[in-house]
MOPAC internal coordinates of N, CA, C and O (Angstrom, degrees):
PM7 1SCF
backbone

  N    0.0000 0     0.00 0     0.00 0    0    0    0
  C    1.4403 1     0.00 0     0.00 0    1    0    0
  C    1.5467 1   106.91 1     0.00 0    2    1    0
  O    1.2310 1   122.15 1   -39.34 1    3    2    1
  N    1.3225 1   113.48 1   140.66 1    3    2    1
  C    1.4444 1   120.10 1  -175.96 1    5    3    2
  C    1.5551 1   109.03 1   -94.29 1    6    5    3
  O    1.2310 1   121.53 1   -29.77 1    7    6    5
  N    1.3431 1   114.67 1   150.23 1    7    6    5
  C    1.4412 1   118.66 1   177.93 1    9    7    6
  C    1.5431 1   108.50 1   -79.93 1   10    9    7
  O    1.2310 1   120.88 1   -16.18 1   11   10    9
  N    1.2973 1   115.93 1   163.82 1   11   10    9
  C    1.4279 1   120.77 1  -178.53 1   13   11   10
  C    1.5462 1   107.77 1   -65.15 1   14   13   11
  O    1.2310 1   118.58 1   143.58 1   15   14   13
  N    1.2840 1   120.32 1   -36.42 1   15   14   13
  C    1.4367 1   124.07 1   174.81 1   17   15   14
  C    1.5477 1   111.03 1   -54.88 1   18   17   15
  O    1.2310 1   120.37 1   131.56 1   19   18   17
  N    1.3484 1   116.90 1   -48.44 1   19   18   17
  C    1.4331 1   122.05 1   178.25 1   21   19   18
  C    1.5150 1   113.10 1   -62.91 1   22   21   19
  O    1.2310 1   120.69 1   139.30 1   23   22   21
  N    1.3219 1   116.28 1   -40.70 1   23   22   21
  C    1.5039 1   121.51 1   177.42 1   25   23   22
  C    1.5610 1   109.46 1   -62.37 1   26   25   23
  O    1.2310 1   121.24 1   136.71 1   27   26   25
  N    1.3203 1   115.24 1   -43.29 1   27   26   25
  C    1.4821 1   118.67 1  -176.31 1   29   27   26
  C    1.5267 1   108.67 1   -70.17 1   30   29   27
  O    1.2310 1   118.85 1   144.66 1   31   30   29
  N    1.2792 1   119.79 1   -35.34 1   31   30   29
  C    1.5250 1   122.27 1   175.28 1   33   31   30
  C    1.5052 1   108.70 1   -62.60 1   34   33   31
  O    1.2310 1   118.87 1   135.55 1   35   34   33
  N    1.3056 1   119.75 1   -44.45 1   35   34   33
  C    1.4587 1   124.45 1   176.99 1   37   35   34
  C    1.5022 1   112.81 1   -57.55 1   38   37   35
  O    1.2310 1   120.45 1   141.56 1   39   38   37
  N    1.3359 1   116.75 1   -38.44 1   39   38   37
  C    1.4427 1   122.39 1  -179.02 1   41   39   38
  C    1.5419 1   113.79 1   -83.36 1   42   41   39
  O    1.2310 1   121.19 1  -179.21 1   43   42   41
  N    1.3157 1   115.33 1     0.79 1   43   42   41
  C    1.4459 1   119.82 1   171.76 1   45   43   42
  C    1.5256 1   116.50 1    95.96 1   46   45   43
  O    1.2310 1   120.89 1  -168.40 1   47   46   45
  N    1.2811 1   115.91 1    11.60 1   47   46   45
  C    1.4668 1   119.53 1   177.41 1   49   47   46
  C    1.5670 1   107.87 1   -70.77 1   50   49   47
  O    1.2310 1   121.47 1   -45.10 1   51   50   49
  N    1.3481 1   114.79 1   134.90 1   51   50   49
  C    1.4530 1   119.27 1   175.06 1   53   51   50
  C    1.5507 1   110.63 1   -76.98 1   54   53   51
  O    1.2310 1   122.07 1   -30.80 1   55   54   53
  N    1.3294 1   113.63 1   149.20 1   55   54   53
  C    1.3921 1   119.11 1  -179.55 1   57   55   54
  C    1.5476 1   113.49 1   -54.97 1   58   57   55
  O    1.2310 1   120.36 1   140.98 1   59   58   57
  N    1.3579 1   116.92 1   -39.02 1   59   58   57
  C    1.4129 1   123.37 1  -178.24 1   61   59   58
  C    1.5459 1   112.95 1   -94.29 1   62   61   59
  O    1.2310 1   119.67 1  -163.54 1   63   62   61
  N    1.3055 1   118.24 1    16.46 1   63   62   61
  C    1.4743 1   119.76 1  -177.51 1   65   63   62
  C    1.5620 1   110.48 1   -62.02 1   66   65   63
  O    1.2310 1   122.42 1   -23.75 1   67   66   65
  N    1.3037 1   112.98 1   156.25 1   67   66   65
  C    1.4941 1   117.27 1   179.60 1   69   67   66
  C    1.4824 1   113.48 1   -62.83 1   70   69   67
  O    1.2310 1   121.41 1   -49.11 1   71   70   69
  N    1.3595 1   114.91 1   130.89 1   71   70   69
  C    1.4609 1   118.85 1  -174.51 1   73   71   70
  C    1.5148 1   112.08 1   -64.33 1   74   73   71
  O    1.2310 1   120.53 1   152.38 1   75   74   73
  N    1.3756 1   116.60 1   -27.62 1   75   74   73
  C    1.5006 1   119.42 1   178.12 1   77   75   74
  C    1.5514 1   111.75 1   -64.37 1   78   77   75
  O    1.2310 1   120.78 1   146.05 1   79   78   77
  N    1.2798 1   116.11 1   -33.95 1   79   78   77
  C    1.4902 1   121.57 1   177.54 1   81   79   78
  C    1.5099 1   109.97 1   -70.35 1   82   81   79
  O    1.2310 1   121.10 1   136.60 1   83   82   81
  N    1.3155 1   115.50 1   -43.40 1   83   82   81
  C    1.4740 1   118.65 1   177.81 1   85   83   82
  C    1.4959 1   111.76 1   -64.35 1   86   85   83
  O    1.2310 1   118.47 1   139.38 1   87   86   85
  N    1.3265 1   120.52 1   -40.62 1   87   86   85
  C    1.4002 1   124.35 1   177.64 1   89   87   86
  C    1.5228 1   111.33 1   -62.61 1   90   89   87
  O    1.2310 1   120.77 1   138.44 1   91   90   89
  N    1.3188 1   116.13 1   -41.56 1   91   90   89
  C    1.5214 1   120.09 1   179.21 1   93   91   90
  C    1.5180 1   109.24 1   -61.89 1   94   93   91
  O    1.2310 1   121.52 1   139.28 1   95   94   93
  N    1.3718 1   114.70 1   -40.72 1   95   94   93
  C    1.4264 1   118.68 1  -179.39 1   97   95   94
  C    1.5302 1   111.46 1   -63.57 1   98   97   95
  O    1.2310 1   119.98 1   132.96 1   99   98   97
  N    1.3835 1   117.65 1   -47.04 1   99   98   97
  C    1.4405 1   122.58 1   178.64 1  101   99   98
  C    1.5399 1   110.15 1   -60.36 1  102  101   99
  O    1.2310 1   120.84 1   135.20 1  103  102  101
  N    1.3185 1   116.00 1   -44.80 1  103  102  101
  C    1.4557 1   120.50 1   177.36 1  105  103  102
  C    1.5198 1   110.89 1   -54.75 1  106  105  103
  O    1.2310 1   120.66 1   134.04 1  107  106  105
  N    1.3270 1   116.35 1   -45.96 1  107  106  105
  C    1.4890 1   119.40 1   177.54 1  109  107  106
  C    1.5147 1   112.00 1   -63.13 1  110  109  107
  O    1.2310 1   118.60 1   138.34 1  111  110  109
  N    1.3247 1   120.26 1   -41.66 1  111  110  109
  C    1.4383 1   122.52 1   175.30 1  113  111  110
  C    1.5030 1   112.44 1   -56.07 1  114  113  111
  O    1.2310 1   119.50 1   135.29 1  115  114  113
  N    1.2919 1   118.57 1   -44.71 1  115  114  113
  C    1.4305 1   124.32 1   179.95 1  117  115  114
  C    1.5112 1   109.59 1   -62.89 1  118  117  115
  O    1.2310 1   120.29 1   135.20 1  119  118  117
  N    1.3362 1   117.05 1   -44.80 1  119  118  117
  C    1.4631 1   121.21 1   178.36 1  121  119  118
  C    1.5325 1   112.81 1   -62.83 1  122  121  119
  O    1.2310 1   120.37 1   138.24 1  123  122  121
  N    1.2881 1   116.89 1   -41.76 1  123  122  121
  C    1.4716 1   120.77 1   179.88 1  125  123  122
  C    1.5415 1   111.61 1   -69.21 1  126  125  123
  O    1.2310 1   120.76 1   140.34 1  127  126  125
  N    1.3178 1   116.16 1   -39.66 1  127  126  125
  C    1.5124 1   121.50 1  -174.47 1  129  127  126
  C    1.5351 1   109.66 1   -77.72 1  130  129  127
  O    1.2310 1   120.00 1   136.53 1  131  130  129
  N    1.3241 1   117.61 1   -43.47 1  131  130  129
  C    1.4748 1   119.96 1  -172.42 1  133  131  130
  C    1.4928 1   116.47 1  -116.24 1  134  133  131
  O    1.2310 1   119.88 1   171.83 1  135  134  133
  N    1.3725 1   117.83 1    -8.17 1  135  134  133
  C    1.4436 1   120.42 1  -175.47 1  137  135  134
  C    1.4918 1   116.40 1    68.22 1  138  137  135
  O    1.2310 1   120.73 1  -155.35 1  139  138  137
  N    1.3288 1   116.21 1    24.65 1  139  138  137
  C    1.4745 1   121.62 1  -176.30 1  141  139  138
  C    1.5373 1   106.03 1  -116.50 1  142  141  139
  O    1.2310 1   121.94 1   -49.45 1  143  142  141
  N    1.3147 1   113.89 1   130.55 1  143  142  141
  C    1.4824 1   122.49 1   170.47 1  145  143  142
  C    1.5429 1   109.81 1   -81.24 1  146  145  143
  O    1.2310 1   120.40 1   -56.47 1  147  146  145
  N    1.2730 1   116.84 1   123.53 1  147  146  145
  C    1.4892 1   120.87 1   176.67 1  149  147  146
  C    1.5624 1   106.02 1  -113.74 1  150  149  147
  O    1.2310 1   122.18 1   -25.94 1  151  150  149
  N    1.2943 1   113.43 1   154.06 1  151  150  149
  C    1.4715 1   120.41 1   178.58 1  153  151  150
  C    1.5647 1   106.66 1   -94.70 1  154  153  151
  O    1.2310 1   121.68 1   -49.46 1  155  154  153
  N    1.2798 1   114.38 1   130.54 1  155  154  153
  C    1.4971 1   119.46 1   174.72 1  157  155  154
  C    1.5607 1   105.75 1   -81.76 1  158  157  155
  O    1.2310 1   119.98 1   -43.23 1  159  158  157
  N    1.3402 1   117.65 1   136.77 1  159  158  157
  C    1.4174 1   119.79 1   177.32 1  161  159  158
  C    1.5190 1   109.85 1   -54.38 1  162  161  159
  O    1.2310 1   120.49 1   -30.89 1  163  162  161
  N    1.3010 1   116.67 1   149.11 1  163  162  161
  C    1.4695 1   120.69 1  -174.03 1  165  163  162
  C    1.5369 1   112.88 1   -57.18 1  166  165  163
  O    1.2310 1   119.59 1   140.47 1  167  166  165
  N    1.3036 1   118.38 1   -39.53 1  167  166  165
  C    1.4310 1   121.74 1   179.38 1  169  167  166
  C    1.5030 1   114.45 1   -61.04 1  170  169  167
  O    1.2310 1   119.37 1   162.66 1  171  170  169
  N    1.3671 1   118.80 1   -17.34 1  171  170  169
  C    1.4667 1   124.78 1  -178.06 1  173  171  170
  C    1.5497 1   111.61 1  -108.67 1  174  173  171
  O    1.2310 1   118.89 1  -176.80 1  175  174  173
  N    1.2562 1   119.73 1     3.20 1  175  174  173
  C    1.4909 1   122.84 1  -178.70 1  177  175  174
  C    1.5209 1   109.54 1   -75.14 1  178  177  175
  O    1.2310 1   121.36 1   -36.77 1  179  178  177
  N    1.3408 1   115.00 1   143.23 1  179  178  177
  C    1.4098 1   118.35 1   173.07 1  181  179  178
  C    1.5193 1   111.10 1   -73.87 1  182  181  179
  O    1.2310 1   120.10 1   -39.33 1  183  182  181
  N    1.2925 1   117.41 1   140.67 1  183  182  181
  C    1.4143 1   122.75 1  -178.32 1  185  183  182
  C    1.5474 1   108.17 1  -111.50 1  186  185  183
  O    1.2310 1   119.80 1   -56.01 1  187  186  185
  N    1.3314 1   117.98 1   123.99 1  187  186  185
  C    1.4754 1   116.40 1  -175.46 1  189  187  186
  C    1.5260 1   115.94 1   -66.28 1  190  189  187
  O    1.2310 1   119.09 1   168.32 1  191  190  189
  N    1.3424 1   119.35 1   -11.68 1  191  190  189
  C    1.4150 1   123.28 1   178.90 1  193  191  190
  C    1.5102 1   113.64 1   -95.75 1  194  193  191
  O    1.2310 1   119.99 1  -179.41 1  195  194  193
  N    1.3467 1   117.62 1     0.59 1  195  194  193
  C    1.4387 1   121.30 1   176.51 1  197  195  194
  C    1.5691 1   110.31 1   -68.92 1  198  197  195
  O    1.2310 1   120.55 1   -46.41 1  199  198  197
  N    1.2847 1   116.55 1   133.59 1  199  198  197
  C    1.4353 1   121.39 1   179.04 1  201  199  198
  C    1.5090 1   110.76 1  -106.99 1  202  201  199
  O    1.2310 1   120.68 1  -153.94 1  203  202  201
  N    1.3372 1   116.31 1    26.06 1  203  202  201
  C    1.4334 1   118.64 1   178.62 1  205  203  202
  C    1.5083 1   111.18 1   -86.70 1  206  205  203
  O    1.2310 1   118.49 1   -30.99 1  207  206  205
  N    1.3096 1   120.48 1   149.01 1  207  206  205
  C    1.4453 1   121.51 1   177.15 1  209  207  206
  C    1.5107 1   111.62 1   -58.78 1  210  209  207
  O    1.2310 1   120.61 1   -43.15 1  211  210  209
  N    1.3035 1   116.45 1   136.85 1  211  210  209
  C    1.4664 1   119.49 1  -177.76 1  213  211  210
  C    1.5154 1   107.66 1  -106.67 1  214  213  211
  O    1.2310 1   121.55 1   -47.89 1  215  214  213
  N    1.3442 1   114.63 1   132.11 1  215  214  213
  C    1.4678 1   115.69 1   178.73 1  217  215  214
  C    1.5191 1   110.63 1   -85.39 1  218  217  215
  O    1.2310 1   119.99 1   142.99 1  219  218  217
  N    1.3440 1   117.62 1   -37.01 1  219  218  217
  C    1.4305 1   121.31 1   179.75 1  221  219  218
  C    1.5194 1   108.31 1  -155.97 1  222  221  219
  O    1.2310 1   118.85 1   -39.99 1  223  222  221
  N    1.3199 1   119.81 1   140.01 1  223  222  221
  C    1.4689 1   122.86 1  -178.11 1  225  223  222
  C    1.4812 1   109.44 1  -137.97 1  226  225  223
  O    1.2310 1   120.68 1   -33.00 1  227  226  225
  N    1.2981 1   116.31 1   147.00 1  227  226  225
  C    1.4662 1   123.77 1   177.94 1  229  227  226
  C    1.4927 1   109.52 1  -124.31 1  230  229  227
  O    1.2310 1   120.19 1   -37.10 1  231  230  229
  N    1.3289 1   117.24 1   142.90 1  231  230  229
  C    1.4741 1   119.72 1   167.87 1  233  231  230
  C    1.4655 1   106.39 1   -95.51 1  234  233  231
  O    1.2310 1   120.33 1   -74.97 1  235  234  233
  N    1.3457 1   116.97 1   105.03 1  235  234  233
  C    1.4645 1   122.24 1  -173.74 1  237  235  234
  C    1.5070 1   113.70 1  -105.42 1  238  237  235
  O    1.2310 1   120.26 1  -158.12 1  239  238  237
  N    1.3507 1   117.11 1    21.88 1  239  238  237
  C    1.4357 1   118.69 1   179.07 1  241  239  238
  C    1.5094 1   111.43 1   -68.92 1  242  241  239
  O    1.2310 1   121.17 1   -32.92 1  243  242  241
  N    1.3179 1   115.36 1   147.08 1  243  242  241
  C    1.4831 1   121.43 1  -177.02 1  245  243  242
  C    1.5024 1   107.92 1   -64.14 1  246  245  243
  O    1.2310 1   121.24 1   -29.30 1  247  246  245
  N    1.3010 1   115.23 1   150.70 1  247  246  245
  C    1.4975 1   120.85 1   179.27 1  249  247  246
  C    1.4708 1   116.76 1    83.78 1  250  249  247
  O    1.2310 1   120.21 1  -175.86 1  251  250  249
  N    1.3760 1   117.21 1     4.14 1  251  250  249
  C    1.3933 1   121.20 1   177.01 1  253  251  250
  C    1.4707 1   111.25 1   -84.71 1  254  253  251
  O    1.2310 1   120.10 1   180.00 1  255  254  253

């Protein structure tokens, strides 16, 4: 079995990618696999006012 780090590397995530983007991706994986919404710890949440380059982003709002 592969680690999450290995899976993310295969999917093209950079080693230094923003942790908030990685957390959003994992949250989406959990939702798709188990149908459960999990809360991302505050320190890993995407902030709409961040002007950092984004590698990958998801719209994870309920009802989508």
